[in-house]
C-alpha positions in Angstrom: 36.6 -7.9 3.4 36.2 -11.7 2.9 33.2 -12.7 0.8 32.0 -16.3 1.6 31.1 -18.3 -1.4 29.4 -21.3 0.2 25.8 -22.0 -0.8 24.3 -20.7 2.4 26.2 -17.4 2.1 25.2 -17.0 -1.5 21.6 -17.6 -0.6 21.9 -14.9 2.2 23.4 -12.4 -0.3 20.5 -13.1 -2.7 17.9 -12.7 0.1 19.6 -9.3 0.8 19.2 -8.4 -2.9 15.6 -9.4 -2.8 14.9 -7.4 0.4 16.4 -4.2 -0.9 14.6 -4.7 -4.3 11.1 -4.7 -2.7 11.0 -0.9 -2.1 13.3 0.0 -5.0 13.1 -2.2 -8.1 10.6 -4.6 -9.7 13.4 -5.8 -12.0 15.5 -6.5 -8.9 12.7 -8.5 -7.4 12.5 -10.7 -10.5 16.2 -11.3 -11.0 16.9 -12.0 -7.3 14.2 -14.7 -7.3 15.7 -16.4 -10.3 19.1 -16.4 -8.6 17.5 -17.7 -5.4 15.9 -20.5 -7.3 19.2 -21.4 -9.0 21.1 -21.6 -5.7 18.3 -23.6 -4.2 18.4 -26.2 -7.0 22.1 -26.8 -6.6 22.3 -26.3 -2.8 23.2 -29.6 -1.1 23.6 -31.6 -4.4 27.4 -32.3 -4.0 28.1 -32.3 -7.8 31.8 -33.7 -7.5 32.2 -37.2 -8.9 35.5 -38.9 -8.0 37.1 -41.3 -10.4 35.4 -40.2 -13.5 38.2 -40.1 -16.1 38.7 -41.0 -19.7 36.7 -40.1 -22.8 33.4 -40.6 -21.0 34.5 -38.7 -17.9 32.6 -35.5 -18.7 29.4 -37.4 -19.5 29.7 -39.4 -16.3 30.3 -36.3 -14.2 27.3 -34.6 -15.8 25.1 -37.6 -15.2 26.4 -37.9 -11.6 25.6 -34.2 -11.0 22.1 -34.5 -12.4 21.5 -37.5 -10.2 22.7 -35.7 -7.1 20.6 -32.6 -8.0 17.5 -34.9 -8.4 18.2 -36.7 -5.1 18.7 -33.3 -3.3 15.4 -31.9 -4.8 13.5 -35.1 -3.8 14.7 -34.7 -0.3 13.7 -31.0 -0.2 10.2 -31.8 -1.5 9.9 -34.6 1.1 10.8 -31.9 3.7 8.1 -29.6 2.2 5.4 -32.3 2.2 6.2 -33.1 5.8 5.8 -29.5 6.9 2.0 -28.8 7.3 2.5 -25.1 7.8 4.6 -24.7 4.6 2.1 -26.8 2.6 -0.7 -24.5 3.8 1.2 -21.4 2.7 2.0 -22.9 -0.7 -1.7 -23.9 -1.1 -2.6 -20.2 -1.6 -0.9 -20.3 -4.9 -2.4 -23.7 -5.8 -5.8 -22.1 -5.1 -5.1 -19.6 -7.8 -4.0 -22.5 -10.1 -7.2 -24.3 -9.4 -9.2 -21.2 -10.3 -7.9 -21.3 -13.9 -9.8 -24.5 -14.5 -13.1 -22.6 -14.7 -11.8 -19.3 -16.1 -12.8 -18.2 -19.6 -10.0 -15.6 -19.9 -6.9 -17.9 -19.7 -4.5 -15.1 -20.9 -5.4 -13.0 -17.8 -5.3 -16.1 -15.6 -1.8 -16.9 -16.7 -0.7 -13.3 -16.2 -2.1 -13.4 -12.7 -0.3 -16.6 -11.9 2.9 -15.1 -13.1 2.5 -12.0 -10.9 1.7 -14.3 -7.9 4.5 -16.8 -8.6 6.4 -15.5 -5.5 3.6 -17.0 -3.4 4.9 -20.4 -4.5 8.6 -20.1 -5.1 9.7 -18.1 -2.0 7.9 -20.3 0.6 9.1 -23.5 -1.0 12.7 -22.3 -1.1 12.8 -20.9 2.4 10.9 -23.8 4.0 13.3 -26.3 2.5 16.6 -24.5 3.1 18.6 -24.0 6.3 17.4 -21.0 8.3 19.7 -18.0 8.6 21.3 -17.1 11.9 20.0 -14.3 14.1 23.0 -12.2 13.2 22.3 -12.5 9.5 18.6 -12.0 10.0 19.3 -8.7 11.8 21.6 -7.6 8.9 18.9 -8.5 6.5 16.5 -6.2 8.4 19.1 -3.5 8.3 19.6 -3.7 4.6 15.8 -3.7 4.0 15.5 -0.6 6.2 18.3 1.2 4.4 16.6 0.4 1.1 13.4 1.9 2.3 15.4 5.0 3.5 16.9 5.2 0.0 13.5 5.2 -1.5 12.4 8.1 0.7 15.5 10.0 -0.3 14.6 9.5 -4.0 11.1 10.6 -3.4 12.3 13.7 -1.5 14.5 14.6 -4.5 11.4 14.4 -6.7 9.5 16.6 -4.3 12.3 19.2 -4.3 13.0 19.3 -8.0 9.6 18.7 -9.7 6.2 20.3 -9.5 4.2 17.5 -7.8 0.5 18.1 -7.2 -0.4 14.6 -6.2 1.7 13.0 -3.3 1.2 9.6 -4.8 3.6 10.6 -7.6 6.4 10.8 -5.1 6.7 7.0 -5.0 8.6 6.4 -8.2 9.6 2.7 -7.8 6.4 1.0 -6.6 2.9 2.2 -5.8 2.7 4.6 -2.9 0.4 2.3 -0.9 2.9 -0.6 -1.1 5.8 1.8 -0.4 3.9 3.1 2.7 3.7 -0.5 3.9 7.4 -1.0 3.7 7.9 2.3 5.6 5.6 1.0 8.4 7.6 -2.2 8.7 10.9 -0.3 8.7 9.6 2.0 11.5 8.9 -1.0 13.8 12.1 -2.7 12.8 14.0 0.3 14.1 11.8 0.5 17.2 12.7 -3.1 18.0 16.4 -2.2 17.6 16.0 0.8 19.9 13.9 -0.8 22.7 16.0 -4.0 22.8 19.2 -2.1 22.6 20.7 -4.0 19.7 23.1 -1.1 19.2 24.2 0.5 22.4 26.5 3.2 21.1 25.1 6.6 21.5 25.6 7.6 17.9 23.9 4.3 16.8 20.9 4.9 19.0 20.7 8.5 17.8 20.7 7.4 14.1 18.0 4.8 14.9 15.8 7.4 16.6 16.3 9.9 13.8 15.4 7.1 11.3 12.1 6.5 13.1 11.2 10.2 13.1 12.2 10.6 9.5 10.0 7.6 8.4 7.1 9.0 10.4 7.5 12.4 8.8 7.7 10.9 5.4 4.4 9.1 5.8 2.9 12.6 6.3 4.8 13.9 3.3 3.4 11.0 1.3 -0.1 11.7 2.8 -0.6 8.0 3.1 -3.8 7.5 5.2 -3.3 3.8 5.1 0.3 4.0 6.3 -0.4 6.5 9.0 -3.5 4.5 10.3 -1.5 1.2 10.4 1.4 2.9 12.2 -1.0 4.5 14.7 -2.9 1.2 15.2 0.4 -0.7 15.9 1.5 2.0 18.3 -1.8 1.7 20.3 -1.5 -2.1 20.3 2.0 -2.1 21.7 1.2 0.7 24.1 -1.7 -1.4 25.5 0.6 -4.4 25.8 3.2 -2.3 27.5 0.6 -1.0 30.0 -0.3 -4.5 31.1 3.3 -5.8 31.3 5.2 -2.9 32.8 5.8 -3.3 36.5 6.0 0.3 37.7 2.5 1.6 38.7 3.5 5.3 38.0 4.9 4.4 34.6 1.9 2.3 33.7 -0.5 5.1 34.7 1.6 7.7 32.7 1.4 5.6 29.6 -2.4 5.0 30.0 -3.0 8.8 30.5 -0.9 9.6 27.5 -2.9 7.2 25.4 -6.2 8.6 26.6 -5.1 12.2 25.9 -3.9 11.3 22.4 -7.2 9.5 21.7 -9.4 12.4 23.0 -7.3 15.0 21.1 -7.7 13.0 17.9 -11.4 12.7 18.3 -11.7 16.4 19.0 -9.7 17.3 16.0 -11.7 15.1 13.6 -15.0 16.3 15.2 -14.0 20.0 14.5 -12.7 19.0 11.1 -16.0 17.3 10.1 -18.0 20.3 11.4 -16.1 22.6 9.0 -17.5 20.4 6.1 -21.0 19.9 7.4 -22.0 23.2 8.8 -21.5 26.8 7.6 -21.9 30.2 9.3 -25.4 31.7 8.8 -25.7 33.8 5.7 -27.6 37.1 5.7 -28.4 37.4 2.0 -29.5 41.0 2.3 -25.9 42.0 3.1 -24.3 40.2 0.1 -23.4 42.1 -3.0 -25.8 41.5 -5.8 -23.6 42.5 -8.7 -19.9 42.1 -9.7 -17.7 45.2 -10.2 -18.6 44.9 -13.9 -22.4 44.9 -13.2 -23.1 41.3 -13.8 -25.6 39.7 -11.3 -24.2 37.3 -8.7 -25.7 33.9 -7.8 -25.5 32.9 -4.2 -25.9 29.1 -4.3 -26.0 27.3 -0.9 -27.1 23.9 -2.3 -25.1 22.8 -5.3 -21.4 23.2 -4.3 -21.4 22.2 -0.6 -19.4 23.6 2.3 -15.6 24.0 2.7 -13.8 25.6 5.6 -17.1 26.5 7.2 -18.4 28.5 4.2 -20.7 27.9 1.3 -18.6 27.4 -1.8 -21.4 28.7 -4.1 -21.5 32.3 -2.8 -20.5 35.2 -5.0 -20.8 33.1 -8.1 -21.0 34.6 -11.7 -20.8 31.8 -14.3 -21.0 34.3 -17.2 -17.8 36.1 -16.2 -16.1 32.9 -15.2 -16.7 31.3 -18.6 -15.5 34.4 -20.5 -12.3 34.9 -18.4 -11.4 31.3 -18.2 -11.7 30.6 -21.9 -9.3 33.6 -22.5 -6.6 32.0 -20.3 -7.0 28.3 -21.0 -7.3 25.9 -24.0 -9.6 23.7 -21.9 -13.2 24.8 -22.2 -15.0 26.1 -19.1 -17.9 23.8 -20.0 -15.6 20.8 -20.5 -13.6 18.6 -18.1 -10.2 18.9 -16.5 -7.4 16.4 -17.1 -8.8 14.2 -14.3 -12.1 13.9 -16.1 -14.0 16.2 -13.6 -16.2 19.1 -14.6 -13.8 22.0 -15.1 -16.1 24.7 -13.9 -16.6 22.9 -10.6 -12.8 22.5 -10.1 -12.4 26.2 -10.9 -15.1 27.4 -8.5 -13.7 25.3 -5.6 -10.1 26.5 -6.3 -11.2 30.2 -6.3 -13.1 29.6 -3.0 -10.0 28.0 -1.5 -8.0 31.1 -2.4 -10.6 33.4 -0.8 -11.5 34.9 -4.3 -14.9 35.6 -5.6 -16.1 33.4 -8.5 -16.1 36.2 -11.1 -13.9 37.8 -13.7 -11.7 39.5 -11.1 -11.2 36.2 -9.3 -9.9 34.5 -12.5 -7.6 37.4 -13.3 -6.0 37.0 -9.9 -4.9 33.5 -10.6 -1.3 32.9 -11.7 -0.4 31.0 -14.8 0.8 28.1 -12.6 -2.5 28.0 -10.8 -4.3 27.9 -14.1 -2.2 24.8 -15.0 -3.1 23.2 -11.6 -6.8 23.8 -12.2 -6.5 22.2 -15.7 -4.8 19.2 -14.0 -7.8 18.8 -11.7 -6.5 20.4 -8.5 -9.7 21.8 -6.8 -8.1 23.4 -3.7 -5.0 25.5 -3.3 -4.3 23.7 0.0 -3.8 20.5 -2.0 -0.6 22.0 -3.4 1.0 22.4 0.0 3.5 19.8 1.1 3.5 18.3 4.6 -0.3 19.1 4.8 -2.2 16.0 5.8 -5.3 18.2 6.5 -5.7 18.7 2.7 -5.9 14.9 2.3 -8.7 14.8 4.8 -10.4 17.7 3.0 -10.3 15.8 -0.2 -12.0 12.8 1.5 -14.6 15.1 3.2 -15.5 16.8 -0.1 -15.6 13.5 -1.9 -18.0 12.2 0.7 -20.1 15.3 0.5 -20.3 15.0 -3.3 -21.1 11.3 -3.1 -23.9 11.9 -0.7 -25.4 14.9 -2.6 -25.0 13.7 -6.2 -24.1 10.0 -6.0 -20.8 10.8 -7.8 -17.8 8.9 -6.5 -15.3 10.1 -9.1 -13.9 13.1 -7.1 -12.4 11.0 -4.3 -10.3 7.8 -4.3 -11.9 6.9 -0.9 -15.5 7.2 -2.3 -14.4 5.2 -5.3 -13.5 2.4 -2.9 -17.0 2.4 -1.6 -18.2 2.0 -5.2 -15.7 -0.9 -5.7 -16.9 -2.6 -2.6 -20.5 -2.1 -3.5 -19.8 -3.6 -7.0 -17.8 -6.5 -5.4 -20.8 -7.4 -3.2 -23.0 -7.4 -6.3 -20.7 -9.9 -7.9 -20.4 -12.0 -4.8 -24.2 -12.3 -4.5 -24.3 -13.9 -8.0 -21.2 -16.1 -7.6 -20.9 -16.8 -3.9 -20.4 -20.5 -4.1 -17.5 -21.0 -6.5 -16.5 -17.5 -7.6 -15.7 -16.5 -11.2 -12.2 -18.0 -11.4 -8.7 -16.7 -11.5 -8.9 -15.1 -14.9 -12.4 -13.6 -15.0 -12.3 -10.8 -12.4 -11.9 -8.0 -14.9 -14.8 -9.3 -17.0 -17.0 -9.8 -13.9 -16.4 -6.2 -12.8 -17.0 -4.8 -16.3 -20.4 -6.5 -16.4 -21.2 -5.5 -12.8 -20.5 -1.8 -13.3 -22.9 -1.8 -16.2 -25.6 -3.8 -14.4 -25.5 -1.5 -11.4 -25.5 1.7 -13.5 -22.4 2.9 -11.7 -21.5 6.6 -12.2 -17.8 5.7 -12.1 -16.0 6.9 -15.1 -14.2 4.3 -17.3 -10.7 5.2 -16.0 -11.8 4.7 -12.4 -13.6 1.4 -12.9 -11.2 -0.8 -11.1 -11.4 -4.0 -9.1 -12.3 -4.5 -5.4 -9.4 -2.7 -3.6 -10.0 -5.3 -0.8 -8.0 -8.5 -1.0 -10.7 -10.5 0.9 -13.4 -9.4 -1.5 -11.1 -10.2 -4.4 -10.6 -13.7 -3.1 -14.3 -14.1 -2.5 -15.1 -13.1 -6.0 -12.5 -15.3 -7.6 -13.0 -18.5 -5.5 -16.3 -18.2 -3.6 -17.0 -18.7 0.0 -14.9 -21.8 0.5 -11.9 -20.1 -1.3 -12.3 -17.1 1.1 -12.4 -19.5 4.1 -9.2 -21.2 2.9 -7.5 -17.9 2.3 -8.1 -16.9 5.9 -6.8 -20.3 7.0 -3.6 -19.8 5.0 -3.0 -16.5 6.8 -3.7 -17.7 10.3 -2.9 -21.5 10.6 0.9 -21.4 9.7 1.7 -18.7 12.3 -0.5 -20.4 14.9 1.1 -23.8 14.2 4.6 -22.4 14.5 3.9 -20.2 17.5 4.7 -17.0 15.6 2.0 -14.9 17.0 4.3 -14.4 20.0 7.1 -13.1 17.7 7.4 -9.3 17.5 8.4 -9.2 13.9 5.7 -11.5 12.7 3.0 -9.8 14.7 4.0 -6.4 13.2 4.1 -7.9 9.7 0.8 -9.7 10.1 -1.0 -6.6 11.2 0.4 -4.5 8.4 -0.6 -7.0 5.8 -4.0 -7.8 7.2 -5.0 -4.1 7.6 -3.7 -3.3 4.1 -5.8 -6.1 2.6 -9.0 -4.3 3.9 -8.5 -1.4 1.6 -6.1 -2.7 -1.1 -5.7 -5.7 -3.5 -2.3 -6.2 -1.8 -1.5 -9.4 -3.7 -2.5 -8.2 -7.1 0.8 -6.4 -8.0 4.3 -7.8 -8.2 5.5 -5.5 -5.3 2.6 -6.5 -3.1 2.8 -10.2 -3.8 6.6 -10.2 -3.3 6.5 -8.2 -0.1 4.0 -10.5 1.4 5.5 -13.8 0.1 9.1 -12.8 1.1 8.5 -11.6 4.7 5.8 -14.1 5.4 8.0 -17.0 4.4 11.1 -15.5 6.0 9.5 -14.9 9.4 7.8 -18.3 9.4 10.5 -20.6 8.0 13.6 -18.6 7.2 15.2 -18.2 10.7 17.0 -20.8 12.7 15.0 -22.0 15.7 16.1 -21.7 19.3 18.8 -19.2 18.5 19.0 -16.2 20.8 18.6 -13.0 18.8 21.6 -11.5 20.6 24.0 -14.0 18.9 25.8 -13.5 15.6 
């Protein structure tokens, strides 16, 4: 196979390396960007100097090369400055640079600028380089999709060979949230290939369909609520678009009916699910046993521990026997905390309830050694240990919400912790709404705010906003937030990209993720956004039919 070594081909190979590194390797993301920068600097410089001979020939050639590189770079920057959309995209990084001017923690500010460097380098390079052809773009999407597939295989290996109690541990290369975003994008890349018949061979179409189903299944294995929600939202959007554009009346009606049935079924499921956590079967206390088999009195508590699976968790409760039996089987004290920092006795009681055991000595004795370890690790429900069980994820959210409402404690659920992050973020915004706190002072602002509000969040859970829009608002104030929104919308509007399938899919994925995550605050998130945003805005040749190679 012939490998082209011209500058445009080398840049394409580097873009492929960067694309496959996003779901697989942070080191790969860094090294590919350095290579990309090097190719960009020398691209179009024409470093050959004819007639440079003699003792000073080498020096003359070197000076000539430097001169050509500088001329080439000046032309590229003129191209950048004459591209309003590109300048607006680049300004997002410059906004962070400006935020260092009034930051007291310059060390953190510089670290933040380093993480977000792709927001500057990738748009500049792609906006001032020749766009790739439709054929190469399609190959780039294939390589990215294969890399995401490889990541899911690695996670599956972890699932099959290790004892994983938290699905988030399955994502071994980048955070599970960022990984789920790459899966969402890969799903809709394959859907485009399938619908537009880019590969008409039956085997190819079968492989594409199988890939879509596998990625959908893996989102459930990963138990990524964010990924599943975004995939569902995109599906509804495109179904709605299809309904209004399809010509056949019968087909249009069929799609509409299918959408209505799916929506009604989802509402019914969640309604019945919520009912299981908000109402319990009536209890006739006169029929309940008053003593354990060892003669110790039971407590039947219908207030403290809430409801799970339509039953009160606190029935048939004997703390005396629980304490005695637990301390015989574990080095962690019954009156202490588990490894997640939660009250261990609460974790134990919920786990026994999920197993259908009474909360007494006999119940603890029925537990296996593996289950004891799971309780020590903070697993409060046996259902959480089951794979392919999205219901358990909803149960965790429901119990976390119940605990938050009853006791104001957000520590038991990552979803409830987000509410605490958002509440704390709003507290900071109220005090610094005009200019924000600067690029480097977010951590300090949150530390102070948690103390000022008397938050019940434990130290390990006291994180930042988990909402990119709030993070920008806190850092740069109301005008910074307005400019951030402008940088997201204007370039695509200016270039007419909101009619482009790939860009619309990418934009919705990113925008929705920013509602619940600090998407740009990690290397993987910043690179994923910067790369595909710049590629889809500037990196493809214009007026080239996608069917061409």
